[in-house]
C-alpha positions in Angstrom: 49.5 68.1 -203.9 51.5 65.0 -202.9 53.0 64.4 -199.5 56.7 64.7 -200.4 56.4 67.9 -202.4 55.0 69.6 -199.3 58.2 69.7 -197.3 57.9 73.2 -195.9 54.2 72.9 -195.1 54.6 69.6 -193.3 57.7 70.9 -191.5 55.7 73.9 -190.2 52.9 71.6 -189.2 55.4 69.3 -187.4 56.7 72.3 -185.4 53.1 73.4 -184.6 52.2 69.9 -183.4 55.1 69.7 -181.0 54.4 73.2 -179.6 50.7 72.8 -179.2 50.5 69.4 -177.5 52.1 67.7 -174.6 53.7 64.7 -176.3 54.7 61.8 -174.1 54.4 58.8 -176.4 53.8 58.1 -180.0 50.3 59.0 -181.1 49.9 62.0 -178.8 47.0 64.1 -179.9 46.5 67.4 -181.6 43.4 68.2 -183.6 45.5 70.6 -185.7 46.8 67.7 -187.7 43.3 66.8 -189.0 44.0 67.8 -192.5 47.1 65.6 -193.1 46.5 64.5 -196.7 47.4 60.9 -196.3 45.4 60.3 -193.2 41.9 61.9 -193.7 40.4 59.7 -191.1 43.2 60.1 -188.5 43.2 63.5 -186.9 45.9 62.8 -184.2 49.2 62.2 -186.0 52.5 63.5 -184.7 55.2 64.1 -187.3 58.9 63.1 -187.0 61.9 63.7 -189.2 64.7 61.5 -187.6 63.9 58.2 -189.2 63.3 59.4 -192.8 64.8 62.9 -192.9 61.4 64.1 -194.2 58.4 65.0 -192.1 56.5 61.7 -191.7 53.7 60.7 -189.4 54.9 58.4 -186.6 52.1 56.0 -187.4 53.6 55.3 -190.8 57.2 54.5 -189.6 57.9 50.8 -188.9 59.9 51.5 -185.7 59.4 52.6 -182.1 59.7 56.4 -182.0 58.9 58.9 -179.3 58.4 62.7 -179.5 58.7 64.7 -176.3 57.7 68.4 -176.8 59.7 71.3 -175.4 56.5 72.6 -173.6 56.2 69.3 -171.8 59.9 69.4 -170.8 59.5 72.8 -169.3 56.3 71.8 -167.5 58.2 68.9 -165.8 61.2 71.1 -165.1 63.4 68.7 -167.2 66.9 70.1 -167.2 69.0 67.2 -168.6 68.7 64.1 -170.6 67.8 61.9 -167.6 64.8 64.0 -166.7 63.9 64.7 -170.3 63.7 60.9 -171.2 62.3 59.7 -167.9 58.8 59.1 -169.3 60.0 56.8 -172.1 60.0 53.0 -171.8 63.4 51.2 -171.7 65.4 54.5 -171.8 67.8 55.4 -169.1 69.2 58.9 -169.2 71.9 58.3 -166.6 73.5 61.6 -165.5 77.2 62.2 -165.1 79.9 59.8 -166.4 83.5 60.2 -167.6 82.5 63.4 -169.5 81.7 65.1 -166.2 78.6 66.0 -164.2 77.1 67.9 -167.2 77.3 64.8 -169.3 75.2 61.6 -169.4 75.4 58.0 -170.6 71.9 57.1 -171.9 71.0 53.4 -172.4 68.6 52.0 -174.9 67.6 48.4 -175.4 69.7 47.6 -172.3 73.0 48.7 -173.8 74.8 51.4 -171.9 78.0 52.5 -173.7 79.1 56.0 -174.5 79.2 55.4 -178.3 76.3 52.9 -178.7 73.7 55.6 -179.5 73.8 58.5 -181.9 73.1 62.0 -180.5 71.9 64.5 -183.1 71.2 68.2 -182.6 69.3 70.1 -185.3 70.3 67.5 -187.9 74.0 67.3 -187.1 75.7 64.3 -185.3 76.7 65.8 -182.0 80.1 64.4 -181.3 80.9 63.6 -184.9 82.8 60.4 -185.8 83.7 59.8 -182.1 81.5 59.8 -179.0 78.3 61.7 -178.4 79.0 65.1 -176.9 76.3 64.9 -174.2 78.0 67.4 -171.8 77.5 70.3 -174.3 73.7 69.6 -174.8 71.6 72.5 -173.5 67.8 72.1 -173.3 67.1 75.8 -173.4 65.0 76.7 -176.4 64.3 73.0 -177.3 61.2 72.6 -179.4 61.1 68.8 -179.2 63.2 65.7 -178.7 62.8 62.7 -181.0 63.9 59.2 -179.9 64.3 56.4 -182.4 65.1 53.0 -180.8 67.4 50.7 -182.7 70.0 51.3 -185.3 69.8 53.9 -188.1 72.0 52.2 -190.7 70.8 54.0 -193.8 70.4 57.7 -193.0 73.2 57.9 -190.4 75.5 55.0 -191.3 78.2 53.6 -189.0 77.3 55.7 -186.0 74.5 54.1 -184.0 73.5 50.6 -182.8 70.7 51.1 -180.3 69.0 54.4 -181.1 69.1 58.0 -182.1 68.3 60.9 -179.7 67.6 64.0 -181.8 67.4 67.3 -180.0 65.6 70.0 -182.1 65.5 73.7 -181.3 62.9 76.1 -182.4 63.2 77.1 -186.1 64.7 80.5 -186.9 62.2 83.3 -186.3 59.9 80.9 -184.4 61.4 80.8 -181.0 59.0 82.0 -178.3 60.4 85.1 -176.6 61.2 84.0 -173.0 63.4 85.1 -170.1 64.2 82.5 -167.5 65.8 82.8 -164.0 66.6 79.9 -161.7 68.1 79.4 -158.3 68.5 76.1 -156.4 70.3 74.0 -153.8 74.1 73.6 -153.7 74.5 77.2 -154.8 73.0 76.6 -158.3 71.6 79.4 -160.5 70.9 80.2 -164.1 69.6 82.8 -166.5 68.4 82.2 -170.1 67.0 84.2 -173.0 65.2 83.0 -176.1 64.1 85.7 -178.6 63.5 86.3 -182.3 65.7 89.0 -183.9 64.3 91.6 -186.2 63.7 90.2 -189.7 65.9 91.4 -192.5 64.3 92.1 -195.9 66.1 91.9 -199.2 65.3 91.6 -202.9 65.5 87.8 -202.5 63.1 87.6 -199.6 63.0 87.8 -195.8 65.8 86.6 -193.5 64.5 85.4 -190.1 66.8 84.7 -187.2 66.7 84.0 -183.5 69.0 83.8 -180.5 69.0 81.4 -177.6 71.5 82.0 -174.8 72.0 80.4 -171.4 74.2 80.9 -168.3 74.0 78.3 -165.6 75.9 76.9 -162.6 74.9 73.5 -161.2 76.2 72.3 -157.9 75.9 68.9 -156.3 75.9 67.3 -152.8 79.3 65.8 -153.5 82.0 68.1 -152.3 83.7 70.1 -155.1 81.5 68.8 -157.9 79.8 71.3 -160.1 79.7 72.7 -163.6 79.3 76.2 -165.2 77.9 76.4 -168.7 77.8 79.4 -171.1 75.9 78.6 -174.2 74.7 80.6 -177.2 72.8 79.4 -180.3 72.1 81.6 -183.3 69.7 80.3 -186.0 68.9 82.0 -189.2 67.1 81.2 -192.4 66.3 83.2 -195.6 65.5 82.9 -199.3 68.6 83.3 -201.6 66.6 83.0 -204.8 67.3 79.5 -205.9 67.2 77.9 -202.4 66.5 78.4 -198.8 69.6 79.2 -196.7 70.0 77.9 -193.1 72.7 79.1 -190.7 73.4 77.8 -187.2 76.2 79.0 -185.0 76.7 77.3 -181.6 79.2 78.2 -178.9 79.5 76.2 -175.7 81.9 77.0 -172.9 81.8 74.4 -170.1 83.8 74.6 -166.9 83.4 71.4 -164.8 84.8 70.3 -161.5 84.4 66.5 -161.9 82.8 64.0 -159.7 85.5 62.2 -157.6 83.7 59.7 -155.4 82.9 56.8 -157.6 81.7 53.6 -155.9 85.0 51.6 -156.0 85.0 47.9 -156.7 88.2 45.9 -156.0 87.5 42.4 -157.2 84.3 41.4 -155.4 84.8 44.1 -152.7 82.7 47.3 -152.9 84.3 50.1 -150.9 81.0 51.6 -149.7 82.7 52.5 -146.4 84.0 55.7 -148.0 82.1 59.0 -147.3 79.5 59.3 -150.1 80.0 63.0 -150.7 83.8 63.1 -150.6 85.8 64.0 -153.7 89.0 62.1 -154.4 90.2 64.1 -157.4 93.5 66.0 -157.1 93.4 69.6 -156.1 92.1 72.0 -158.8 90.6 69.1 -160.8 88.9 70.3 -164.0 87.1 69.1 -167.1 87.1 72.4 -169.1 85.7 72.4 -172.7 85.3 74.9 -175.4 83.1 73.9 -178.4 82.5 75.9 -181.5 80.2 74.9 -184.4 79.1 76.5 -187.6 76.4 74.7 -189.7 75.3 75.9 -193.1 72.4 74.4 -195.1 70.6 74.9 -198.4 67.4 73.3 -199.6 65.2 73.8 -202.6 63.3 72.2 -205.5 64.5 71.0 -208.8 63.5 68.6 -211.6 65.2 65.9 -209.7 63.1 66.5 -206.6 63.3 68.3 -203.3 67.0 68.6 -202.4 68.7 69.4 -199.2 72.3 69.9 -198.1 74.1 70.5 -194.8 77.7 71.3 -194.0 78.9 71.5 -190.3 82.3 72.3 -188.9 83.0 71.7 -185.2 86.1 72.4 -183.1 86.3 71.1 -179.5 89.1 71.9 -177.1 89.5 70.1 -173.7 91.7 70.9 -170.7 91.6 68.1 -168.2 93.0 67.4 -164.7 91.5 64.5 -162.8 92.2 61.3 -160.9 90.8 58.1 -159.6 91.4 56.0 -156.4 93.3 52.8 -156.8 91.4 49.6 -156.1 93.1 49.1 -152.8 91.6 52.4 -151.6 92.6 53.0 -148.0 93.6 49.5 -146.9 96.8 51.0 -145.5 97.0 54.2 -143.3 98.0 57.4 -145.1 101.3 57.6 -143.3 102.3 54.2 -144.6 100.6 54.5 -147.9 99.9 51.7 -150.4 102.7 50.2 -152.5 104.8 53.2 -153.6 103.0 55.5 -151.1 100.5 56.8 -153.7 96.8 55.9 -153.3 95.4 57.5 -156.5 96.3 57.9 -160.1 95.7 61.1 -162.0 96.4 62.7 -165.3 96.6 66.1 -166.9 95.6 66.3 -170.6 95.1 68.7 -173.5 92.8 67.4 -176.2 91.6 68.8 -179.5 89.0 67.3 -181.9 87.9 68.6 -185.3 84.6 67.3 -186.8 83.3 67.9 -190.3 79.8 66.7 -191.4 78.4 66.9 -194.9 75.0 65.5 -196.2 73.4 66.0 -199.6 70.2 64.2 -200.4 67.2 64.4 -202.8 63.6 63.3 -202.2 61.3 62.7 -205.1 57.8 61.2 -205.6 58.3 58.6 -208.3 54.6 57.8 -208.3 51.7 59.0 -206.2 52.4 56.4 -203.5 56.1 55.7 -204.0 58.8 58.1 -202.7 62.5 57.8 -203.1 65.2 59.5 -201.0 68.9 59.2 -202.1 72.0 60.9 -201.1 75.6 61.0 -199.9 77.1 61.9 -196.5 80.6 62.2 -195.1 81.7 62.4 -191.5 85.3 63.3 -190.6 86.9 63.2 -187.2 90.4 64.1 -186.2 91.4 64.0 -182.6 94.7 64.3 -180.7 95.7 64.3 -177.0 98.8 64.9 -174.9 98.7 63.7 -171.3 100.9 63.3 -168.3 100.1 60.4 -165.8 101.0 60.8 -162.2 100.2 59.5 -158.7 99.0 61.4 -155.7 97.8 60.9 -152.1 94.4 61.6 -150.5 92.9 60.8 -147.2 89.5 59.2 -146.6 87.8 62.6 -146.4 89.1 63.5 -149.9 91.8 65.9 -148.8 95.0 65.7 -150.8 98.1 65.4 -148.8 101.8 65.7 -149.6 103.8 62.5 -150.2 107.0 61.5 -151.9 106.6 61.3 -155.7 103.2 62.9 -155.9 102.5 64.6 -159.2 105.7 63.4 -160.7 105.4 62.9 -164.5 105.6 59.1 -164.4 104.4 58.7 -168.0 104.1 61.1 -170.9 101.8 60.0 -173.7 100.3 61.2 -176.9 97.9 59.7 -179.3 96.1 60.7 -182.5 93.1 59.2 -184.3 91.6 60.1 -187.6 88.2 58.7 -188.8 86.4 59.1 -192.1 82.9 57.7 -192.5 81.3 58.1 -196.0 78.3 56.6 -197.6 75.9 56.4 -200.5 72.4 55.7 -199.4 68.9 55.4 -200.8 65.5 54.7 -199.1 62.1 54.1 -200.6 58.8 54.7 -198.9 56.1 52.8 -200.7 52.4 53.0 -199.7 51.3 49.7 -201.1 47.7 50.3 -199.9 45.9 52.9 -197.8 46.7 50.7 -194.8 50.1 49.2 -195.6 53.4 51.2 -195.8 56.8 49.8 -196.7 60.1 51.5 -195.8 63.4 50.0 -197.1 66.9 51.4 -197.5 70.4 50.4 -198.4 73.7 52.1 -197.8 77.2 51.5 -199.1 79.6 52.5 -196.3 83.3 53.2 -196.5 85.2 53.7 -193.2 88.8 54.5 -192.8 90.6 54.9 -189.5 94.3 55.6 -188.7 95.7 55.8 -185.2 99.1 56.4 -183.7 100.5 56.8 -180.2 103.7 57.2 -178.2 104.5 56.7 -174.5 107.6 57.7 -172.5 108.3 56.0 -169.2 109.7 58.5 -166.8 109.8 56.5 -163.6 113.5 55.6 -163.9 116.7 57.6 -163.8 116.2 58.5 -167.5 113.2 58.7 -169.8 112.6 55.5 -171.8 110.5 55.2 -175.0 108.0 52.5 -173.8 105.7 52.5 -176.9 105.6 53.9 -180.4 103.1 52.5 -182.7 100.6 53.1 -185.5 97.7 51.2 -186.9 95.0 51.6 -189.6 92.1 49.9 -191.1 89.8 50.5 -194.1 86.4 48.8 -194.5 83.8 48.9 -197.3 80.5 47.3 -196.4 76.7 47.4 -197.1 74.2 48.1 -194.4 70.4 48.5 -194.6 67.0 48.2 -193.1 63.5 47.1 -194.2 60.3 47.4 -192.4 56.5 47.7 -192.8 53.6 49.2 -190.9 50.0 48.0 -191.3 47.0 49.8 -190.1 45.1 46.7 -189.2 42.1 48.3 -187.7 40.5 51.7 -187.9 37.2 52.8 -186.4 36.7 56.6 -186.3 39.8 58.0 -184.6 40.7 54.6 -183.0 43.6 52.9 -184.7 45.6 49.7 -184.3 48.9 49.7 -186.3 51.2 46.7 -186.5 54.8 47.2 -187.5 58.1 45.2 -187.9 61.6 45.9 -189.1 65.0 44.3 -189.7 68.2 46.4 -189.5 71.7 45.4 -190.3 74.4 47.8 -189.1 78.1 48.1 -188.1 80.2 50.5 -186.2 83.9 50.9 -185.5 84.9 50.5 -181.8 84.9 53.5 -179.5 87.8 55.9 -179.1 87.6 57.7 -175.7 90.9 59.7 -176.0 92.0 58.6 -172.6 95.5 59.2 -171.3 97.1 56.2 -173.0 99.2 55.7 -176.1 98.6 52.1 -177.1 96.7 52.0 -180.4 95.0 49.1 -182.1 92.3 49.5 -184.8 90.1 46.4 -184.7 87.5 45.4 -187.2 84.1 47.1 -186.9 81.4 45.5 -184.8 78.4 44.3 -186.6 74.8 43.9 -185.5 71.5 42.4 -186.7 68.3 43.6 -185.0 64.7 42.6 -185.3 61.6 44.4 -184.0 57.9 43.7 -183.9 55.4 46.1 -182.4 51.9 47.5 -182.1 50.7 51.1 -181.8 47.2 51.8 -180.5 45.1 55.0 -180.4 41.7 54.8 -178.8 39.0 56.9 -177.1 39.3 59.8 -179.5 43.0 59.8 -179.1 42.9 60.1 -175.3 44.7 56.7 -175.0 47.9 55.8 -176.8 49.9 52.6 -176.4 53.2 51.5 -178.1 54.4 47.9 -177.3 57.3 46.1 -179.0 59.6 43.1 -178.8 63.2 43.2 -180.1 66.3 41.1 -180.5 69.8 42.4 -181.4 72.8 40.2 -182.1 76.3 41.6 -182.0 79.2 40.0 -183.7 82.9 40.8 -184.3 83.0 42.7 -181.0 85.9 43.2 -178.6 87.2 40.2 -176.7 90.6 39.1 -175.5 92.9 36.2 -176.7 96.2 34.7 -175.4 98.9 35.6 -177.9 101.5 33.5 -176.1 102.9 33.4 -172.6 99.6 34.4 -170.9 99.7 37.8 -172.6 96.1 38.6 -173.5 95.5 41.1 -176.2 92.2 42.7 -177.5 90.9 41.0 -180.6 87.7 40.7 -182.6 85.4 37.7 -181.9 83.1 38.8 -179.1 79.4 38.2 -179.4 76.6 39.6 -177.3 72.8 39.5 -177.5 70.1 41.9 -176.4 66.4 41.0 -176.4 63.4 42.2 -174.6 59.9 43.7 -174.4 58.9 47.3 -174.0 55.5 48.9 -173.5 54.4 52.5 -172.8 51.1 54.2 -172.6 49.4 57.5 -172.1 45.9 58.3 -171.0 44.4 61.8 -171.1 42.2 61.6 -168.0 40.6 65.0 -168.4 41.6 68.2 -170.2 45.1 69.1 -169.1 45.7 66.0 -167.0 47.7 63.1 -168.5 48.9 59.8 -167.0 51.8 57.8 -168.4 53.1 54.4 -167.5 55.8 52.2 -169.0 57.6 48.9 -168.4 60.6 47.2 -170.0 62.1 43.8 -169.7 65.7 43.4 -171.0 67.7 40.2 -171.3 71.3 41.1 -172.2 74.0 38.4 -172.3 77.5 37.7 -173.5 77.3 34.9 -176.1 81.0 34.7 -176.5 83.5 36.8 -174.5 86.8 36.3 -172.7 88.2 38.7 -170.2 91.8 40.0 -170.4 92.9 37.5 -167.8 91.6 34.5 -169.8 88.3 34.0 -167.9 85.4 32.9 -170.1 82.2 34.8 -169.2 80.1 33.5 -172.0 76.4 33.3 -170.9 76.8 35.9 -168.2 74.6 38.9 -168.0 76.1 42.1 -169.4 77.1 44.5 -166.6 75.1 47.6 -165.7 72.1 46.4 -167.6 69.0 46.1 -165.4 66.6 43.3 -166.2 63.5 45.5 -165.5 62.6 49.1 -165.8 59.2 50.7 -164.9 57.7 54.0 -164.3 54.7 56.3 -164.3 54.1 60.0 -164.7 51.3 62.4 -164.0 51.2 65.8 -165.6 48.7 68.6 -165.1 48.9 71.7 -167.2 46.6 74.7 -167.6 46.9 78.1 -169.4 46.4 79.9 -166.0 46.7 78.9 -162.4 48.4 75.8 -160.9 50.4 73.2 -162.8 52.0 70.0 -161.4 54.0 67.0 -162.5 55.4 63.9 -160.9 57.5 61.2 -162.6 58.6 58.0 -160.7 61.0 55.4 -162.2 62.1 52.0 -160.9 65.4 50.4 -162.0 65.8 46.8 -161.0 69.0 45.1 -159.8 72.0 44.8 -162.2 75.3 43.1 -162.2 78.3 45.4 -161.7 81.0 43.2 -163.3 81.3 40.8 -166.2 81.9 37.9 -163.8 78.5 38.6 -162.3 80.1 38.3 -158.9 78.8 41.7 -157.5 75.3 43.1 -158.0 73.6 46.3 -157.0 70.0 46.4 -155.8 67.1 48.2 -157.4 66.1 51.7 -156.7 63.3 54.2 -157.4 63.6 57.9 -158.2 61.0 60.6 -158.0 61.0 64.0 -159.8 58.2 66.5 -159.2 57.3 70.1 -159.9 54.6 72.5 -158.8 54.0 75.7 -160.6 51.7 78.7 -161.0 51.0 80.6 -164.2 49.6 84.1 -164.1 49.6 86.2 -167.3 53.1 86.3 -168.8 54.7 84.8 -165.7 55.3 81.3 -164.6 56.8 80.4 -161.2 57.7 76.7 -160.7 59.4 74.7 -157.9 61.2 71.6 -159.2 62.5 68.7 -157.2 64.9 66.1 -158.6 65.6 62.6 -157.2 63.5 63.4 -154.2 64.0 59.9 -152.9 67.7 60.8 -152.6 69.0 57.7 -154.2 72.8 57.5 -154.6 73.0 54.1 -156.4 75.7 53.3 -158.9 74.3 54.0 -162.4 77.3 54.1 -164.9 80.7 52.5 -165.0 83.8 54.5 -165.7 85.8 53.6 -168.8 88.8 55.4 -167.4 89.1 53.8 -163.9 90.3 50.4 -164.7 93.0 48.3 -163.0 95.5 46.0 -164.6 92.7 43.7 -165.5 89.0 44.3 -166.0 88.3 41.7 -163.3 90.0 43.6 -160.5 89.2 47.3 -160.3 86.3 49.5 -161.5 84.5 52.7 -160.5 80.8 53.5 -160.8 79.3 56.9 -160.9 76.4 57.4 -158.5 73.1 59.3 -158.9 73.8 62.9 -157.9 71.3 63.1 -155.0 68.4 65.3 -154.1 68.2 68.8 -155.4 65.6 71.6 -155.6 65.3 74.7 -157.8 62.9 77.6 -158.2 62.3 78.9 -161.7 60.7 82.1 -162.9 59.8 82.4 -166.6 58.6 85.5 -168.4 57.0 85.1 -171.8 56.6 88.0 -174.1 53.1 88.8 -175.3 
């Protein structure tokens, strides 16, 4: 039976591989894969689905891909994207950000932007046509995480430039029955349940389903910063005669008290004199979110091939009250104030976003060694926001105080944005020889975006309409990718595979739905990327290495131009370049004990860019992009008795601004866990950021002054925390 007609069998094997092995890098071992038909001499393949939509051994895919198993995440006590991705080369899973303490701003290939990567959960773009919804990601019940570096211009279209992070939960009816209880520092606690529900029998077949639910509260050292998450995921699947039905229902209720002590930069001055754990948000600040998603899927077999379809509907509601210090901070005493007597700017906002995702594709073996996947997908996003901007006063300790004009509705704004991304795509996987595999794809994209906004100036004696505008843009464009992997050397279970790829992609500029009304739909940004790498397995699969070099050139990006009278407006024309080298390795020292190490060198620069005050920064390093990243991990697991893990990561210095006038030094974080397993019980002590680093790690897109050269705010690492977890596994 040929590889592509064995979808269900390979999918089950993929799940078994990720459950049965601790997977840290590509090529991690599991002897259960010994009977993979296309690799009779390679018993240690791990299967992925992100790059090809079909189960495919990582060794065959011409790209850098990682698979991190859920068992390994739990053994390390990983509870967010930062800790989950901390063993991967060149990947920064920075916690926090404008989306609140529950969110994150991951960086891949040296690019840290909220919309530069694609977040996928169980096959659905998480965040739709706008920005990845990292704050609502819950790692409870995760079976594995797949990370694809670089763009995905064929299967996912105009949604990703630097990578795809795919979070995959246990399949319906296959979730291990677990109860988890946690308690930790800063009044943190949590309870979770993962269980399979009783199967339902019908004339068509058996319906299997499972339930994953989690309640947690996470506190932080910074005063008043915390989040509470209530999350439930229902997954079901059953035979409906002509096809297999899949049903996912996801409900996430998130209540956040946002971080309010960003490291403030005013020009070249860093206000590090402010108390590190103060919170300068207005009283009763909140980032509350409700997110509801229903996903339906059908898959089956026909004369055309194996077909699969998925339809997902998501509704997200946000209720926001927050604020930011002005760049002048506390240069004047509170009784005198600064300027108009207000030292911070805040806003209240209601926001609603509707996402619809549809994908239908067919996979067919044209010949024994030639496989074709073709399909169509559509991504719709409609968002609107209404906000009130105001000023308020706080003292250096973070206490809000009453002053004239505080919380007055200075500006009333609204904006709407509608995005439609559609595409026809096809991809061929051609095994030219037993050792050489070619993967190539092409996609016809059509994107359409319309935006409108209105602002009312309410600072005078009477309200004044300050802005009322609308803009739209439609774009039809091809994108694609081609790559090859060559198994250059095989001796027993030792393998050396060379791979390379070229990817051409494009993506509309980000929409953050901030509290402003100005709208301008610029042309999409385009990128060409090139990657060469080598994957090595040796010593009976105990050693695995993945090393790659890459280059990515952006064109048509955001920059600023003088449209007359010194009035600089955002325009297309910016160019940036990302290039570097990444290597990661794993060594199974003895049974149950693994050592990982990784290093990345990133050179990221503006090729052509002008700031909004006319300053040319072409040639400068891109801000918040460290030149070097390195780390190591040690993981010991055993079916009974003690378990332990330690992961250390070093982040080198990075520029904080586009002028490269202010830099932050390097830092090292350490996460560790110590556990004990006895029968059905596991008790584990987890420590996060044990070095207690509070360095700036992500820039706020919301805290900006009149010009980007003047004011900026940077989110810090959250600081040291501890938790004690008890897990009970059903027999």
